[in-house]
C-alpha positions, 0 to 999 in steps of 0.5 A: 500500500502507498498513500498519495494525495489522501488516497491509499493505493492497495496493490494485490491480485484478483482471481476470477474469470475476468471476462474470458471464462478462464480462471486467472489471477491478475494484478489489481490496484485499488484506491481507497479513501484514507479517512473512511476506507471506502473504495474509490474509482477507478479500480485498475486491473492488470492488462492481459497482453498476448500470451501474458494473461496472468499476474499479480502486483506485489509492490507499489509506490507514488510516482510524479506521473501517478502510481507505479506498480511491480509484480509479474506477468505469466502465461496461462500455464504458468511456465513462463514469467516476467517482471512487469512494471507499470505506471498508471495515472489518476484516471486509471490509464496505463501510461508506461509499461516495461516488461522484463525478460521471460524466465521460468520464475521472475517476479518483482517484489518492491518498487521505489522512485528516484527524485527525478522519476526513475523507477527502481525494482527489486525482485527474483529471477531464475538464473540457470538452476537457482533463484537470484535476487535482482535490482533493476533501474528503468525509466532513466536509471540503469541498474542490472544488479544481481546478488552475488553469483553462487550455486545457491539461491538468493532473493531481493525482497525490498529496497529503499532510497536515501536523501541522495537517491542511493539505493539499498536493497534487502533480501537473502543469500544462501551459503553452504546451505544456510540462508542469511539476510543480505542488505547492500548499497548498490551503486549505479 
């Protein structure tokens, strides 16, 4: 959830037929009155694009142009996923969309916005035989950071920006079969 202009924007997923008689999960972004909790319009549903008909929103942040969300899109059978990032304006129109490369497993977990409107995303992508934490910078910012390479899995779950737009990512790494928390300052 994120608060912008007296509105609480809640990101998540909606399961149902969504007008095509096939049970699917899609990302949903619901604006709610901050004082009363009453649902406002428009409720935004993740667009189905070609074979990418399923998904979920897992992170949301305010953006100068509206609200930015991150999550994943998946094929109907779920065998291919990709991190999807979108910005919606106040009317509910998708004004920017960035799909990332497809993988067996790929999902964005958190999103932040720089002082100049750049979008930074934390997530997880299958890299060969293991899951790998990633940090991506888009819309004027270039990051393509992966948690340190090893034969064991890692994940990126959250991120934060300081007053100078330095990026801090948190998650976990596995070493010798032991999972441990990881926090890193990532430089552009």
